N, C-alpha and C positions, 0 to 999 in steps of 0.2 A: 504494500500500500504506500503510495507516495505521500510525502509530507504535505500538510496543508500550507497554503500561502501564509506568510507571516505578516503581521501588521507593520506598518511603517514606523520608524523611530520617531518619538515625539520631538517637537521642536525645542530649540534652546541650545545654548552652547555648553558642551560638557567640559568638565575639568580636564586638565592635562595629566593623563596617566601614561607614562611611557615605560617600556621594558628596558631594563638595564642594558646599556650598550647600544641602544638604538638611537637614532637621531630624533626625528619629530614624531609627535603622536599621530595616529592614523587620522586621515581627513575624511574618510568615508565611514559612516556608522555601520556596524555589522547588522545583518538582518536579524529580525526577531526570532523567537523560538518557532521552529516549524511544527506543524501539527504532529509529526512523528518524532520531533526532536525532543530532547529532554527539556523539562520545564525551564523557563528562563528566569534568571535571578539577576539582581543587580551585579554588573560586572565587577569583578574584583581583580586586582593586579595579578597577572600571571607572568611567568617568565619564559613562555615559549617564544619562538622566533616571530610568530605573528603578533600583531598588536593586541594587547589585552585590555579589555574595557572593565572599569570598576562597576560593581553592583549592576551587572547586566545579565541578559538571558544566557543562560548557558546553552547504541542503536540496536530476541532474534525472532522467532516466528510467532505471529499473532495477528489475527484479522483486525485487531484494534490497534494496529501500528500507530495510527494517529491518536496518540493518547495525551495524557496530561503533559508529558514532556514536551510535546509539540504545542501543547496548549499555551505555553508561555512564550510570548513574543515581546521581549522587553525592548525599550528604546536603547539601542546600543550605539554609542557614538565613539568614533575613533579620532576625534579631533580635539582642538584646543579647548580652553576653558579652565576654570579653576574651581576648587571645592570638591567635597566628597559627596557625590550624588548619584542618582540612578544613571546619569549620562556620563559620569566620570570615566576617564579612560585609563587603561592599564596596558603596559607594554612589556614585551618579552625581555628577558635578561640573558641574551645569548651573546657570547663573545665572538670576535672575529680576528683574523690574523693581521688586519690592517691597524688595529688599535694597539696602543702602547701596552706592552706586557703580553700581547697575544701569543708570542712564541717564547714566553719566559721559560728558562731552564727549570728543571725540577729542583725544589728547595730541599734542604736536608730535613729529615723528620727526627727531631729529638723529642721523644715522648717519655713520660714517666708512668710506666705500667704499675708502679707501686704507689701511685698517688691515692689519696683517700677516696673511697666510693662517694659518688655524688658531686665530684669536682669536675670542672671542665677539662682538667688534665687527664683524668681517668677516662672521661668520655672520648677525648681525642685519641688516646692510646687504643681504645677498643674499636672506634669507628673508622679511623683513617684507612686501615687496610681494606675496608669494604666500600670505599667511594673511589670512583675513577674519573678521569678526564676523558671526554669523547671529542675527537676531532673529525669533522665532516668536510669533505672537499669534492668539488665538481667543476664542471666547465664554467659555471656561473659565479664561482667564488668559493670561499671556505669559511668555516666558523668552528667554534668549540663550545661545549657545554659540559655537563657532569652526569654521572650515573651511579646507581646503587647496585652492588653485586647481590644477586638473589641465590646463586648456587655456586658450588665449588668448581663446576666445569664451565663457568663463564656466562650464565644467563644474567642479563643486566637490565634494570629498570631505569627509564629516563623519561623526559618529556617528548611528546610527538614532535613539537616544533624544533627540537634539537636535531633530529635525524631526518625530518621530512622537509626538504628545501622548497617544496611547492606549497607547504601549509600557509606560508605568509600570504600568498596570493589569495588563498581561499578564505583567510581570516581577516581581511581588511586591507591587504596590500602593503604590508610592511615586513619584508623578508628578514629572517634572522641572520642572514649572511650578507657580506658586502655585495653590492650590485645595485641595480636600479630598483628603488623602492616601488612596490606595487606590480612588478613584472615577474612573470614566471621564469624560473631559472632555465637556461638552455638545456641542461641535461634532462630536466623533467619533460621539456617539450619533445625531446627526442626519445623519450621512454627509457632513458638510461638512469641508473641508480648512482648516487654519490658514493664515494669511498669513505668508509667509516673505520677509524683507528681508535683503539682503546689504550689509554696510558694508565698502567697500574701504579700503585703507591711504591712498589719496589723498583721502579724505573723501567720495567719491561713494557713492551707494546704488543698488540695483537690486532689483526684485522677483525672486523665484525660485520654481521649482516642483520637486517631487521627481521625479527620473527613475527611480529604483529604490531599494529598501532591502532589507536583510537582517537581521532581528532576531537570528538565531543568531550572527552575527559582530559585531553592533552597528555596522554600517556602512550608509551611505546616500550616494547621489550626487544632487546637485541641479543645476539649470541656471539660472544668472542670465540674465535677459532683457535683450536690447538692449545687450549690452556687447561690446567687442572690444579687442584690444591689451593684454590682461592678461598678467601674468608668471607662467607655470606654475611650480610647484615642481619641483625636481629630485628624482626618486625614487632612494633609495639601497637598500642591502641590509641588512636587519635580521639576516641570517644571519652577517654579518661583525662583529657587535657582540661585545665582550668585557667582562666584568665589570670595573668600575673606570675605563673610558674616559669622557671628558667628553662631555656632550650638552647641548643647549639646547632648552627648551620655549618655544613661542610661541603665544599665543592671547589670549583676552579674558576673564580672570577677573573675576567680578563686573561684567561690562560694560565693563571697562577695556581697550579694544582695543589691539592692538599691544604687548602686554606680553611682555617677554623675561625668562626666568629660566634659570639655569644649574645644572648638577649633574653627577652621574655615573650610569653604569649600575650600579645596586646589585645586581641579580640578573637572570637570564634564565630563560625558560620557567616563570615563576611562574604556576601554575594560578589563574585568576581566574573566579569565577562571579558573574554579575550578575543572575541570575534565569532566567526561562523565558518562552517565547511562549505564545499561547493554546492551542496543542496539547500543551503540556507539554514541549517541547523546550528544553533548557537552553542558555543563552548563556554559553559558557565558552571561554577561549582562553589560550594560553601567553604571558602578558604579559611585557613589559620593565618591570622595576621601576626607578624612578629617585628620587633625592632632590631633583630640580629641583622647585621649588615649583609645584604644580598645585592649582588651586582651582575652585570652581563657575564655569562659563563657559569653562574651558579645554577642555572636552569637544569633540572634533572637531578640535582644533588640532594643530600639528606638533611632533613630537619629532625633532630633527635631529642629525646628527653634526657634527663640527667642520669639515667641508667644506660644510656647509649642505645636506646631502642628507637627505630625509625617511626616517627609519627606523621611525617609529611614529606612531600616532594616539592622542593623549592621551585617556584615557577614564574613569579612575576613581582614587579614592584610598582609603587606609585612614584611618579617623578614630577618635579617642578620644572624640568628642563623645557625650553621653548624650541621651536623649529630651528634645526641646524645645529643644535647642541646635543651632546651625548647624555643619555640618562644614566644616573648613578644613584646609589642608596641615599635616601633621606630618612631612613628609619621606618619606612613603610613597606615591608616585604610580605609576600603571600605564598603560602604553600598549600598544595592539594592534600587534604586529609587522607591518610593511608587507608583508613577503614572504607572510604567511599570507592576506592579503586581496586581493592583486593579481588573482588569478583571479576572485574574487567581483566586484571592481570592473569587470573586463572584461565579465562577464556582465550586470551592471546597466547598463553603458553601451550594450550591444547590445540591451537590452530583454528579456533572457532571465531565467528564474527561476534564482536562485542554487542551486548544488548543493554537497553536503558529503559527505565520506567517512564510511562506517559499517561496523561489524563485524557488526551483527545481534545484539546482546545488550543486556541491561539489567544494570547493576551497582550495587554499593554499596561502601562502605569495608570493608576487612577488619577483624576484631576487633583485630588488631595495630596498625591505623592509628588506633585509638581511637574507632571509630564506634559501638561497642556492638553490632555485628552478631554474631550467633552462628554464621552459616554460614561455610563455608570454613575454611582453615587458620588457627587463632588465633595461630600463631607467625610467620606471614608477613605482611609489610606489602605492601599492594597494593590492587587493586580486585577484589572478589569477584563472580563471575558469579551473577546471580539468575535469569536466564532466557536461553534461546538461541532465536533466531528460526529457524523451519524454512527450509531451503534457503539459509541465509545463509552468508557467508564464514566466520563463526565456527563454524557447524555442520560445514561441510566440513573445517575444520581440526581438528575433534575436540574443541573446547571443550565443557564440560558445566557444568551448574548446580553451584555449590560450588567450582569452580576459582578460584584467586586469581591474577590477572594481575599479574606483577611487572615486566615490561619489554616495550617495543615498540622494536625495533631497539636502539639504545644508550640510549634514554630510560628511566630508572628510573621506575616507577609507584609512587606512595606513597598512592594513594587513587582514588576514583571520578572526582573532578574532574581529577586528574592524567591519568587515562586519556582522558577526554573531550577535554581540551585537546590532548593529544598526537595523538590520532586526527584531530582537526580541523585540525591543522597539515599533514596530508597531503591529497591529492586522490583522488577516486574513481578506481579502477584502479591506484593505486600498490600495489606489493608491499612488505610489511613482515614482519619476523620477530617473532612474539609468543611470549613466554615466560611460563609459568604454573606454579603449584604445585598438585599434587593428592595428597592424603594424604601430604604431606611429600616427594613426589618431584617434581623439576623436569622439565618437558616444554616443547617448543618446536615451532613449525611456521611455515611461510611462508603468509601470507594475502594475497589480492588484495582490497583494500578495495572494498566495494560503494558505491553511491550512494543518496542519499535522493531522487533524482529520481522524479517520479511520472508 
């Protein structure tokens, strides 16, 4: 089933959210959540090659493919502006060889494995061997990012924008590699694959190939060739995170491999919109916000708790850089919660197509959310339904055009991106309670989320 058409992005100038290492913020707003796309939420900064939008809208077999996920079509803007709003922009943080430090030599790793438990020194000693630098090169340019080792024989997790040179085009026209912004890379046009090289913490290198990728969650799994005896990262629980707790980010900013930075969890469930795929489905997720320094090249690296367990994949940042200047850390970094993508990772490892939850609607921000939309209840903040897919979960629940969705279970919905990100945090078949406002009256119903599987 094809995705439903997504609503147009609301008017207004979005704030400048740029991915570390990229120049200007995207100038074309990403499409809203498609009917079969995961629900849209306010775009939050992501660190993939394509531009990531803040608090904005964020795919297997089911006749209700056009579900809630596609129901969310938030106003995603990839352009200038300031402030943190539904139209705020986020950009990827991918490094490239033309930037200072892009070809930096490996630094010496002096770690203290005997450091007290719960210290950043102890965390660094445990996690550094499990994080790699990923170099990608093709006819259109080259770039670098980071990755997390999943198995001793070289299965590695990273961001889709790190290894997919064509993803920038699909997600708003800002490639993560050097070259003409907004243009598809030559090797992609010719059907060729870029060359991927993995740099390990011990100084060794290996070629790698893509096992699978999922643009909607900005995740990818690659396989390093001819390696063994690697140290897999320990996967933690992002659901156990609390605002204010200490975290550590590890990756290769600007090509400086094995870089460790520290900070705290600044916020949770921050809707981050980084663009959309070629079908108009938005890449949106409920991000972990951190003030740990994240810069271009950190994309795909690990955000870990103080026990050294991976709780997120560093993906984007909020930037105050203007057109022509390079984005860098200002203490507003965003990571994809590990809990949300583990099912996707399992599907990619098995060679399956990734699937996502959907409600079967397209949505936009309510007028009260500052989107400028005229439909729905202007006094209620939430995501306004613009269309409902026939025979979808949303239709069965009684949702209609003009309703403003305000809550999914205990998650408050403050806009289309927020809705998309929230729905994406669930799996097809999950039962959720949706609350909405119609003509000033609150209604609610239990919904079994559909799948975007085809």
